[in-house]
KELUM-870583 format. One record per atom (N, C-alpha, C): x, y, z; residue in three letters. Coordinates in steps of 0.02 Angstrom, whole numbers, plus 50000, padded with zeros to 5 digits. Example, Ala and Ser with C-alpha at 12.3 -4.5 7.8 and 13.67 -1.06 7.14 Angstrom:
2
506604971650390ala
506154977550390ala
506604983550390ala
506424988850354ser
506844994750357ser
506455000250394ser
//
This chain:
478
500484992949992met
499974997749987met
500535008150012met
500335010949973leu
500885017749971leu
500545021350036leu
501065023550033ser
500985029150124ser
500925034550077ser
501055036350042cys
500685045249997cys
500535044949941cys
499945043549912pro
499895044249838pro
499535049049855pro
499925056949829cys
499835062849820cys
500335064149754cys
499945065149683pro
500165065849618pro
500365073649619pro
500165077449681arg
500645082349678arg
501585083549699arg
501715077049739leu
502255079749729leu
502615080349665leu
502485076249608phe
502655075249542phe
502815086049537phe
502695089649552arg
502465094449524arg
502915100849548arg
503185104049484pro
504145109149505pro
504105110049576pro
503415114849587leu
503775118349675leu
503865114049698leu
503615108749727val
503695104349765val
504545101749767val
504755100449713phe
505405097049743phe
505855103049739phe
505645110049681ile
506255116549701ile
506165117449771ile
505485116849792ala
505705118249871ala
506065115149920ala
506135107349893ser
506445103549952ser
507025105049895ser
507315107549850ser
507905109049835ser
508145113649847ser
507875118849875leu
508165126749903leu
508575120649963leu
508305119550022ala
508525115650067ala
509095113650055ala
509275108350000ser
509825105649988ser
510315110449970ser
510055115649946leu
510715116049895leu
511035121649964leu
510735124150006ala
510715125950049ala
511605124150078ala
511635121250072thr
512345116650088thr
512615111850050thr
512185113549975his
512755109549911his
512905113949882his
512705119249877ala
512725123849826ala
513315126149806ala
513305128049748ala
513695134249700ala
514565128449732ala
514725122149728pro
515285119549763pro
515895121649713pro
516355123749738ser
517175125649724ser
517405123749649ser
517435115749678asn
517645112749625asn
517125107049576asn
516745112049534pro
516185108649499pro
516415101649475pro
515765095149495pro
515935091549473pro
515855090249400pro
516105083849341asn
515785083949287asn
515425078549282asn
514945077249235ile
514735072349202ile
514755070449150ile
515045062349161leu
514865055949111leu
514245055649088leu
513795056849047phe
513215052749048phe
513155048848976phe
512975042348997ile
512975035548975ile
512255033548936ile
511955036448873ala
511355033248875ala
511315025948823ala
511015022848826val
511195016348777val
510205014248780val
510225011148716asp
509715010848677asp
509415004548690asp
508715004648711asp
508424996048698asp
508904989648746asp
509294995248800leu
509554989748838leu
508834989948897leu
508754981848901asn
508384980448957asn
508654976849029asn
508264973049075his
508654973249139his
508974966549116his
509354963949069trp
509424960649082trp
510454960249049trp
510664961949135val
511434964849150val
511654961949209val
512074958449223gly
512064955749281gly
512064955949370gly
512174962749354his
511974963149453his
511274965249455his
510934964649401leu
510044965049397leu
510034955349418leu
510174953249381gly
509964945549406gly
509254943049357gly
509044948149305arg
508454944649292arg
508604939649238arg
509134941049183asn
509544935549152asn
510024929549181asn
510154925649181pro
510724922049203pro
511134918949151pro
511194921649074gln
511464919949018gln
512024927849013gln
511724932449050thr
512024939548999thr
512724938749046thr
513024943148989gln
513974942949028gln
514274951449018gln
513804956049045pro
514254962849036pro
514664966749102pro
515084962649112pro
515724963749150pro
515874971349172pro
515724975349136his
516114983849132his
515464986749136his
514754984549126ile
514154987149171ile
513814987949241ile
514344979749246asp
514464978049307asp
514894980749354asp
515144979849343arg
515924983349358arg
515464993249376arg
515394995449328leu
515235003449350leu
514545001249401leu
514144997249423ala
513824995249468ala
513914996049523ala
514644993049511gly
515004992649586gly
515124998949628gly
515325001249563met
515835009449588met
515385015249613met
514835011249621gly
514125019249629gly
513465012749660gly
512855018749657val
512225015649651val
511845014949619val
511555006849622thr
511105002249551thr
510375002649570thr
510045005949541phe
509465004849571phe
509105000849523phe
508864994149560arg
508484988149559arg
507844989549507arg
507424996049526his
506814995449532his
506655002949485his
507115002049420ala
507065011849382ala
506755010149285ala
506065012249305tyr
505785013949256tyr
505855017149201tyr
505825016649121cys
505735025449092cys
505075028349095cys
504995035549054ala
504565038149059ala
503905035948999ala
504175034048971val
503635031548900val
504315025148869val
503945018348871pro
504205013048835pro
504245012248751pro
504705019448727ala
504915018248621ala
505655024048637ala
505775025348603cys
506205030248585cys
506345036948602cys
505805038548555glu
505925046348544glu
505295049848607glu
505105048248632pro
504725052248687pro
505095047648728pro
505275044948757ala
505655043348825ala
506335047348814ala
506665049148766arg
507045052448780arg
506985059748781arg
506565061748731gly
506115069748758gly
505795072248815gly
505635066348859ala
505595064648917ala
505885068048960ala
506445062948966leu
506925063449027leu
507485069548996leu
507605071848947met
508085075448919met
507635084048914met
506985081848923gly
506425088848915gly
506485089148986gly
506275086749000gly
506125086749085gly
505575086449103gly
504925084749049arg
504195085349053arg
504075079049039arg
503325077049056arg
503065070849050arg
502805072448961arg
502565065048965pro
502385064148901pro
501665067348909pro
501185066748974trp
500425068148967trp
500495076548983trp
501025079549004ser
501195086948965ser
501235088448935ser
501885087748885thr
501805087748813thr
501635086548755thr
501335079348763gly
500755078048696gly
501225071748674gly
501865071648695leu
502455068848652leu
502465059448678leu
501965054848654tyr
501965050348652tyr
502145043248612tyr
502385045948553tyr
502515039448497tyr
503265041848488tyr
503635036548465asn
504025036748420asn
503845039348340asn
503975042148312gly
503895045348250gly
503345054948273gly
503235055848323asp
503025064348346asp
503445068448319asp
504005065848306lys
504475070248298lys
504435077548333lys
505065074148383trp
505115078048448trp
505165085748458trp
505445089648419lys
505575094748402lys
504905098948409lys
504445096448373asn
503645099448385asn
503375098848469asn
503815096748517tyr
503425095248579tyr
503795097848628tyr
504315098848617leu
504855101048668leu
505065108948649leu
505295111848696arg
505545120648691arg
506195118748684arg
506575123648617glu
506935124348627glu
507365129548685glu
507835126548746gly
508185130148797gly
507845127448842gly
507485122748857glu
507485118748901glu
507875111948938glu
508105111948864gly
508625103548888gly
508775101148939gly
509015096448983leu
509475096249019leu
510265099849005leu
510355099148946thr
511215102248944thr
511075109248959thr
510505110748952met
510585118948963met
510765123449026met
510575119449083pro
510785122549147pro
511375121349159pro
511665118549139phe
512525115249151phe
512655119949091phe
512595119649034lys
513025126348975lys
512905131849018lys
512375134149049arg
512375141949067arg
512695142249140arg
512915136249144ala
513215135849231ala
514035136349206ala
514095137249163gly
514885134449118gly
515175130649114gly
514815124849104tyr
515065119049080tyr
515185119049005tyr
515635115148991arg
515705112648917arg
515445107848898arg
514865108948858val
514445103648861val
514565099448779val
514675093248768ala
514945088848706ala
514465084748704ala
514245079148641gly
513785076248631gly
513965071048590gly
513775065848583ala
513845060448512ala
513355055048540ala
513205053948463gly
512645046548486gly
511885051348477gly
511455044948494lys
511005044748522lys
510635047248583lys
510695053648606ile
510285055648665ile
509785057648641ile
509795064548617tyr
508735065048605tyr
508765059748525tyr
508045058848508his
507935053548453his
508325053148396his
508705047848358gly
508775051448268gly
509405054748280gly
509765055248319asp
510425058348320asp
510325064648318asp
509655069848334gln
509435076048335gln
509535078048403gln
509625083948379tyr
509765088948454tyr
509715096048435tyr
509355100548478phe
509555108048469phe
510245112248468phe
510335114348443pro
511265114748429pro
511515121648478pro
510995125348505ser
511215131548559ser
511145127248631ser
510755121448618glu
510955118348695glu
511605114348704glu
512095112448676trp
512725113448643trp
513245116248649trp
513705112248657his
514515118248648his
514595113548535his
514525107948586glu
514935102348518glu
514415097348504glu
514375092448465tyr
514145089648450tyr
514335084348385tyr
514415076148389met
515055071748348met
514665073248271met
514805074548223asp
514475074748145asp
514865066848144asp
514355062948135ser
514155056948111ser
514435058148037ser
514065060848009ser
513655060547912ser
514425060647890ser
515135061047930ala
515655058947879ala
516075052647907ala
515715049347936leu
515995042947962leu
515695037347917leu
516325033447893ser
516065026447889ser
515725022547921ser
515465018847896ala
515025011747997ala
514715008147943ala
514945002847938lys
514684995947886lys
514004995047899lys
514174993048006gly
513564989947997gly
512864992048011gly
513004999447994glu
512335003947995glu
511865002347952glu
512014998847900gly
511704997047812gly
511554991647832gly
511494987647882val
511364981847884val
510424982847891val
510374975947846asp
509454973747888asp
509244976647944asp
508894980747957lys
508634980948035lys
508354972248059lys
508304967948000asp
508224961048051asp
508744955748029asp
509144957848009glu
509824955548047glu
510044953648109glu
509914948148119gly
510144944948191gly
509254943848247gly
508884947048199phe
508084944048233phe
507774938748201phe
507294944248156his
507114935948123his
507664934348070his
508064935648047lys
508584933047975lys
509104930948024lys
509554926847977pro
510204925448014pro
510504931348013pro
511164931748054leu
511724936848061leu
512004933347975leu
512184938747930arg
512424936947886arg
513184939547853arg
513254947447920his
514084950247879his
514404949947960his
514894950447922asp
515634948947990asp
516024955348018asp
515754958748064leu
515854965248051leu
516664966048122leu
517024972648103lys
517364971748157lys
516824979748199lys
517304979148261asp
517164984048302asp
517094992048285asp
517424993548226glu
517214999948231glu
516855001648156glu
516704995148155asp
516004997348066asp
515434998548109asp
515434998548170leu
514735000448212leu
514905007048233leu
514205012948212met
514395019348255met
514655018648326met
514395016248358asp
514525017448430asp
515165015748441asp
515595013748410trp
516245014248424trp
516745019148391trp
516265025748361his
516625031248349his
516215036148401his
515675034248414thr
515505038548464thr
516145038448508thr
516075034348557val
516585033448601val
517175033548602val
517525035848540asn
518105037648514asn
518075045648553asn
517465047948503tyr
517305054848510tyr
517435057148578tyr
517055053048642cys
516865055248703cys
517465052948739cys
517975048648723ile
518515046248777ile
519095052548752ile
519055055748697glu
519275061648685glu
519475069848713glu
518655068948723arg
518405073848791arg
518665073248847arg
518675065948865leu
518795064648941leu
519395065548953leu
519795063148898gln
520455066148905gln
520915072648906gln
520605077848893glu
520695083348876glu
520615087748949glu
521305092248954asp
521285096649029asp
520985101749034asp
520475102649061arg
520085111049042arg
520045113349096arg
519955118849105arg
520035122349185arg
519005123949179arg
518705123249135ala
517855121649125ala
517825116049136ala
517145114449193pro
517035107349201pro
516675107649136pro
516685100649121phe
516325096149061phe
515595092049068phe
515245091949014phe
514575088849026phe
514655085948951phe
514845078348955val
515005072648906val
514435067348888val
513985067248859ala
513495063948847ala
513505058348792ala
513775051248802cys
513705048548767cys
512905044448769cys
512945042248685gly
512435040848684gly
512475032248616gly
512505026648666leu
512615020948621leu
512035018948579leu
512105016948539his
511395013548486his
511285006448513his
511715001548507lys
511614996148531lys
511484993048585lys
510924988448611pro
510864983448564pro
510144986648541pro
509984990148516his
509354993548483his
509564987148387his
508874986048353leu
509144983148314leu
509334986148249leu
509484984848209pro
509794977348213pro
510344973748263pro
510194965348269phe
510554965548324phe
511324961448285phe
511724968648208ala
512054963048197ala
512734966248207ala
513064961848251val
513724963148278val
514154956848261val
515154961448295pro
515604957348265pro
515574951348290pro
515504944048249arg
515324936848268arg
515854935948340arg
516184939248356lys
516614936448429lys
516184937148470lys
515954942648475tyr
515334941848524tyr
514704937348501tyr
514514931748490tyr
514174929048487tyr
514494922848513tyr
515194921848539ala
515544916448538ala
515194914148636ala
515164919748666pro
515014915948746pro
514254915248733pro
513924912748688phe
513234913148683phe
513224907248648phe
513304901248658pro
513114894748600pro
512684894248582pro
512024892848501leu
511344893948538leu
511154887548567leu
511564880548587glu
511094876848599glu
511194875748668glu
511254884148703ser
511394885048776ser
510894888948798ser
510754892648744ile
510194898748745ile
509724897048774ile
509414899048836gln
508634896848866gln
508294905348842gln
507634901248841leu
507124907148828leu
506804909848907leu
506584918648900pro
506484918348961pro
505804915748989pro
505654915549035pro
505284911349072pro
504434916249051pro
504074909249031his
503554912149003his
502884909048990his
502024908748992arg
501764904048960arg
501314907648899arg
501134900548873ala
500774901048800ala
500224904348834ala
499804902948897asp
499084907348903asp
499184913448938asp
499734918248940asp
499944923248974asp
499284928548962asp
499084926648894leu
498634936448875leu
497984931648919leu
497714928448936ala
496854926748948ala
496614931248991ala
496974933449054asp
496864939549080asp
496964945149065asp
497224946949012val
497444955548993val
496984955648944val
496544963448973pro
496204964748931pro
496304967448863pro
495814972148820ala
495884972348768ala
496384978348767ala
496574982748787gly
496964988748775gly
497894982048782gly
498014978948820gly
498554975748858gly
498424971748783gly
498434967748763ile
498294962848694ile
498754966148634ile
498064973248624lys
498444977248575lys
498994978548563lys
499524982148638met
500204981048627met
500444976148632met
500264969348628ala
500784965548661ala
500634961048559ala
500344964548551lys
500304960648480lys
500594955848441lys
500214950248497pro
500254942848488pro
500504940848409pro
500174940348349asn
500084939348300asn
500684940248287asn
500964945648274gly
501484949248244gly
502304945248242gly
502734949348288asp
503334944248295asp
503384937148338asp
503034937848388his
503014930848412his
502634925848388his
502194925648354ala
501914919148283ala
502404918648246ala
502824925848227gln
503174923248163gln
503814919148203gln
504014920248274phe
504744916948296phe
504404911948311phe
503784907648313leu
503484902048340leu
503404896348287leu
503264901248249arg
503144896148151arg
503824895848124arg
504424901548149asp
504984897648091asp
505454896748163asp
505484896248223gly
505904891648282gly
506474896248291gly
506324903948280asn
507044906048259asn
507204909948340asn
506594909248407trp
506664911848460trp
507394911448488trp
507614908048493arg
508234907848517arg
508824910948474arg
508854909048432asn
509344914948373asn
509054922148411asn
508584925848400ala
508404932448425ala
508704937048500ala
508684927748542ile
509074931748614ile
509574930548600ile
509934924548579gln
510734921848570gln
511034929848506gln
510774934848485ser
510874941948440ser
510804946248491ser
510154945748536tyr
509964951848592tyr
510754951248615tyr
511014945048632leu
511504943748733leu
512204945048681leu
512204945548625ala
512804947948581ala
513054955648601ala
512464958248555ala
512284965248575ala
512474968148601ala
512254964148690ile
512314966948737ile
512994969548754ile
513324961548737ala
514064962548725ala
514604965748709ala
514174968748661tyr
514524972948593tyr
514594980448655tyr
514034983648679thr
513994988448716thr
514324988548766thr
514254982148809asp
514684981548862asp
515314984148850asp
515694981748798met
516484983848774met
516554989048766met
515984993848728asn
516184999848736asn
516055003248789asn
515555001548853val
515705005348921val
515955003748933val
516744999548932gly
517364995648936gly
517865000148938gly
517735004748865arg
518095007548835arg
518025014648870arg
517515015348880leu
517395022748910leu
517475024448989leu
517465017449026leu
517685017649107leu
518635018149092leu
518745017049059asp
519745015249081asp
519715021049045asp
519485025549002ala
519805032348980ala
519595037149044ala
518885036349061leu
518795040549125leu
519445039949192leu
519705032949188ala
520135030549252ala
520915033949231ala
520825034349191lys
521475037849137lys
521255046349148lys
521125051249146ser
520775055049149ser
520955061549204ser
521375064249186pro
521585070349242pro
520905071849285pro
520105071349267gln
519555072149341gln
519245065849330gln
519575062849334arg
519265056549348arg
518995052649426arg
519335059249464asp
519195058849557asp
518665064949561asp
518215065949507asn
517705074849495asn
517505072149490asn
517015067449443thr
516705067949386thr
516155060549397thr
515465063849407ile
514915058949379ile
514805053949334ile
514555048849341val
514435045949296val
513625044949325val
513155044849272val
512625042449264val
512595037949199val
512115031649223phe
512315028549156phe
511275024149144phe
510995021449099trp
510365021749079trp
510275018949024trp
509715015149006gly
509515010748970gly
508745016648944gly
508605017848885asp
508275022348882asp
507395017848877asp
507395014548892his
506815007348912his
507025001248906his
506614997148914gly
506784988148909gly
506514987148858gly
506354980148847trp
506274976648794trp
505994969748808trp
505484967348783ser
505304960148780ser
505704956648719ser
505724950548748leu
505884943548717leu
505444938248723leu
504904939248725gly
504584933648725gly
503944934548745gly
504084936148838glu
503834936448866glu
503014940348869glu
502364937948903lys
501744938148852lys
501894938448806lys
502174934748738ser
501934933548675ser
502134940248664ser
502484945248683his
502734952348652his
503304949648633his
503654957148584trp
504294956748545trp
504134966148568trp
505104967848580arg
505274973448565arg
504774979548644arg
504764986148646lys
504444991148662lys
503844991448669lys
503584995948684phe
503004998548667phe
502524993448688phe
502374992048761ala
502064991748812ala
502134992748849ala
501714991848931leu
501654994549021leu
501704988349018leu
502074982349032trp
502474979449078trp
502964978349076trp
503354974749141glu
504054975349186glu
504454974749143glu
504474971449076glu
505334972249021glu
505264974248993glu
504554978548956pro
504924984448918pro
505064989848940pro
504854993049006thr
504884995149031thr
505424998249100thr
505544992849114arg
506154990849167arg
506834991849130arg
507354996849167ala
507994996849130ala
508444998249186ala
509254997749169pro
509935000549201pro
509865005249221pro
509805006449269phe
510005013949308phe
510865014149362phe
511155018049355ile
511815016349373ile
511935024349380ile
512345028049450val
512305033949478val
513205033849515val
513505037349507val
514155037349527val
514295044749539val
514365044849612ala
514465054149634ala
514805053749659ala
515625055249660pro
516075054949699pro
515805058849791pro
515765057349848gly
515805061049883gly
515085060849901gly
514665056549861val
514215057049879val
513835049049887val
513885044749833thr
513885038549841thr
514355033349856thr
514205028449871lys
514735024149912lys
514815017049859lys
515305017049850pro
515385007749798pro
515045002049848pro
514624999349772gly
514234996249796gly
513444993049816gly
513335001949827gly
512395002049842gly
512065001649785gly
511624998049818val
510994994949781val
510354996549809val
509885000849791ser
509485003449786ser
508704996949762ser
508214995649806thr
507724993149782thr
507084997649773thr
507155004249794arg
506525009849799arg
506305010049725arg
505855010249699thr
505575013849630thr
505845018649603thr
506035019749543val
506175027649534val
506175025549447val
505895033449415asp
505935031849360asp
506305037749327asp
506645037649274phe
507065040949231phe
507055049149246phe
506395052849243met
506065059849274met
506585062149304met
506845058149348ser
507345059949402ser
507955060449381ser
507995058349344ile
508925061549316ile
508985070149302ile
508785070749267tyr
508715078949272tyr
508725083649320tyr
508385082249358pro
508365087349440pro
508925084849474pro
509155078649471thr
509545074949530thr
510305078449532thr
510295077749419leu
510915080449402leu
511195087149405leu
510665091149437cys
510605097749437cys
510885098649498cys
510475093949562glu
510685096049639glu
511395094249662glu
511615088649615leu
512415087549628leu
512805091449601leu
512525097149545ala
513235100449527ala
512955107249555ala
512485107849593gly
512375114749628gly
512055120249581gly
511735118049567ile
511465120649507ile
510425122349505ile
510055127249511pro
509455127849537pro
509155122349475pro
508905119249499val
508275113949445val
507835120049425val
507925117549347pro
507095122149303pro
506595124049322pro
506295128349331ala
505365128749354ala
504975122449306ala
505035121549251his
504925117149204his
504975110649202his
505455105749265val
505405099349266val
504855095949309val
504715092649288glu
504365088849329glu
504655083149359glu
505215079349359gly
505335076649402gly
505525076549469gly
505815071949507ser
505985071549585ser
506565071949575ser
507185076649609ser
507775071749617ser
507735065949679ser
508175062249644ile
508255052949710ile
509185054649754ile
509315062649767leu
509845064349803leu
509935059549852leu
509455059349905ser
509385056149968ser
509225048649953ser
509175045549897leu
509395038849886leu
510065038549866leu
510355042349837leu
510925042349803leu
511465041349893leu
511265045449932arg
511625044750026arg
511505040050024arg
510885036450048asp
510765031250074asp
510075028450024asp
510295022649981pro
510015017249933pro
509315015249973pro
509155015850032gln
508705011750071gln
508395018650100gln
508645021250076ala
508075027850116ala
507225030450132ala
507085032450145pro
506385030150147pro
506085033850086pro
505565031650057trp
505415034649996trp
504805031449955trp
504195038849969ser
503605036649940ser
503315035249879ser
503685037849845gln
503595039649751gln
503605034449689gln
502775033449675pro
503295025249615pro
503205028749588pro
503515024449513ala
503855027049468ala
502925024349412ala
503005030049351ile
502595029449320ile
502605030249248ile
502435024249207thr
502765025149149thr
502205027049088thr
502135029649030thr
501505031649008thr
501725028848913thr
501135024948904his
501335025548836his
500435023248773his
500645031548751gly
500085033048719gly
499445039348763gly
499185042548731phe
498665045948747phe
498165039848823phe
498315042448865gln
498005038548931gln
497935030048936gln
498665029148926asn
498735021648964asn
499515022248980asn
499155021149059his
499775022749104his
499915015549144his
500485016449185thr
500455009949231thr
501075012049273thr
500945012349346val
501095015149411val
501415008749434val
502255010249482arg
502575003549504arg
502715008949550arg
502565001349582thr
502945003549683thr
503284995349703thr
503714994749762glu
503964990149765glu
503794983749748glu
503064985649766gln
502764978049765gln
502304977349730gln
501914981249660trp
501334980449644trp
501404985349579trp
501274984249523arg
500994986049460arg
500434985749447arg
500084993549422tyr
499414992649421tyr
499444995649335tyr
499224995349302ile
498984996749244ile
498354999549226ile
498015005549184arg
497425006749155arg
497865011149104arg
497225005749052tyr
497115006848981tyr
496735013348975tyr
496785016748912ala
496135022748884ala
495465019948890ala
495355015248882asp
494555010448877asp
494405008348932asp
494725008548994gly
494785009449074gly
494885002449084gly
495274997649034gly
495364991549051gly
496004992749109gly
495904985749153glu
496584987049190glu
496934980549224glu
497484981549222glu
497884976049265glu
498134976249334glu
498374971749371leu
498844971349419leu
499144966149448leu
499604968349479tyr
500214962949486tyr
500454964949554tyr
500474957649586asp
500944958349632asp
501574955749628asp
502064960649624glu
502694960149606glu
503134955449633glu
503104953649707thr
503384953049751thr
503484945849749thr
502674942249723ala
502264934849726ala
502384931449664ala
502374937749588asp
502254935449540asp
502544940649494asp
503244937849471pro
503824945249472pro
503784942749380pro
503484936749356tyr
503314936649278tyr
502674941449258tyr
502054943349298glu
501514947149293glu
501074942149250glu
500934935849293trp
500594930549267trp
500204930449276trp
499764935149338thr
499084934149374thr
498764941449365thr
498524943349343asn
498164948049357asn
497574948949385asn
497574954549445leu
497214953249503leu
496674958549483leu
496674961749452ala
496384968149449ala
495694964649461ala
495344964849437lys
494814961949467lys
494454957949512lys
495034956649557asn
494834956049610asn
494574959849688asn
494024957849695pro
493664964549736pro
494304964749796pro
494574958349822ala
495034958649878ala
495704962749867ala
495804967449824phe
496204972449817phe
496054976749788phe
495244977249807ala
495124984949754ala
495354990649821ala
495364989349859thr
495824995449910thr
496544997149878thr
496954995049871thr
497624994849842thr
497624997849752thr
497074994349720lys
497024997549654lys
496945002549657lys
496325003949696ala
496215013349715ala
496995016449744ala
497035015749775asp
497815021449821asp
498285019849743asp
498345018049719leu
498935017049647leu
498505020949594leu
497985020649614ala
497635024249529ala
497755032849547ala
497845035049627lys
497855041249629lys
498415045349601lys
498955041249575trp
499455042449573trp
499405044349471trp
499135042549459leu
498855042949348leu
498635050849379leu
498875053649298pro
499025061949286pro
498045061649298pro
497985069149301lys
497285072049289lys
496975073349235lys
497595077049202lys
497425079749148lys
497965074949095lys
497545076149028asn
498095068849001asn
498145074248915asn
498705078048898ala
499035080048839ala
498535075848788ala
498215081248732pro
498255076748668pro
498715076048619pro
498545070448580his
498895067148545his
498855071248454his
499195076848466thr
498895081748401thr
499195080548342thr
499325072248336gly
499615069348262gly
500385074048225gly
500655075848254leu
500965082148235leu
501735079548190leu
501795073048224gly
502115064848183gly
501775061248144gly
502035056648099arg
502035053548091arg
501705046948150arg
501265042548118ala
500995035448149ala
501595032448143ala
501645027648182asp
502155021848158asp
502045015948212asp
502285010248242glu
502145005348263glu
502085005048315glu
502215010648362gly
502105013348420gly
501275017248429gly
501085019048383asp
500435018048397asp
499965013348382asp
500175008948324glu
499905004048323glu
499864999348363glu
500444998248412ala
500154995448469ala
500094998048541ala
499945001148515ala
499515005148583ala
498815004848585ala
498495003548479gly
497825004948456gly
497765009548440gly
498305014748418val
497975020548402val
497875023648326val
497325024648295pro
497305022648223pro
497815027148201pro
498135026448156lys
498415032648107lys
497985040148088lys
498515044948104gly
498275048748097gly
497625053048151gly
497255048748193lys
496655050648229lys
497045056448288lys
496635058248327arg
496955064448354arg
496465063948430arg
496885064648478thr
496345064148539thr
496235069948589thr
495865072448610lys
495805078348666lys
495895075848717lys
496515082348746ala
496445080448806ala
496045080048856ala
496085077048919lys
495595075248983lys
495855076949050lys
//
């Protein structure tokens, strides 16, 4: 049960007031901390330290987790690349902006000058970025001092068929440098090694393990096909899921094809290999930071933009509101604040990143930011915490996640309720059980009272279709 189900805690004025008290002792450090900001595309919780999948082997990501605080229950704002990144970087939730889907053209929804890097730029930081931070390698130039130009780089892997390693077998024998992530990391390493007087904010956006799952063959070697395990699943898992959830699951799409073609294990093998490639690049960053003149005064933030399903609930990809597509790794290393090996079981979402980084750097949190700082959890990972994580996918489709419960309400009123302690793979929907009516009502109090309309400024794509929103249909605010 929630002890303080008050949606107003998410409003900017509340955390700004709390920030003032914190900044009284933490403001304007004489030696401002640098920021290494690592974003990973489509990386779910299949990393060793989170224990969700026993096959995965990411030693460098796990090494980073041991350096600071890792959050075992961290969730995206939206289970789709474009709106997830727009919410985290822009500071506003999708129900405030109307940025709900991939293809919505995020620049039409976010306000230039409000992005996460802007307060740091104004505070005198040297702000540099590379790779996928916002969607599609796009950015507002005014919010950065420099950004890697990838147009002049040759990356053979970027032209590979998107289904390679997924529905199709791997056909290419690539080298590490044939993928853009290699060059993205090179660019960021160069900035870490510079000896500047001004503090730096270096954002490194890694594209893998996003499709295509085509990486050098050597990363497949640790995962022989005969050893691949399917994730825990039930063939009848959608039997108690309402229509809104089945539309998101799309069981007659990817999953039906994998069952027909017998390639389920092949796709998992490819995903694990793509994670291993990303882990290698994370290791390169960490090694470079260790050699940097600023290594002892650099905050590292590591996050995946959302999760990814690999057959659980007959669902693949993101674009749904269950545990697999919404949960992702989240690690913070903050010298002088975090302690090595910290583990928090509190539920947080990635809207916390913007205000937390501002507080760590002694920079006032901009008034538009809707997330809540988790500075108290960085100091004490098991400190009291009453707020759930909230994820949105489409107009009026939301899920509320606490340490014990997940509650989902769809636009058509359909509901799901799962006891995550007893049922971590969400096999039994308790929403219609009258014994849990009070629990459901308490969780529902966290849902937004108003939902910005989906204006249709961008194109509709699979994200829209997964949520059951017809192409071109516009919704009204409620």
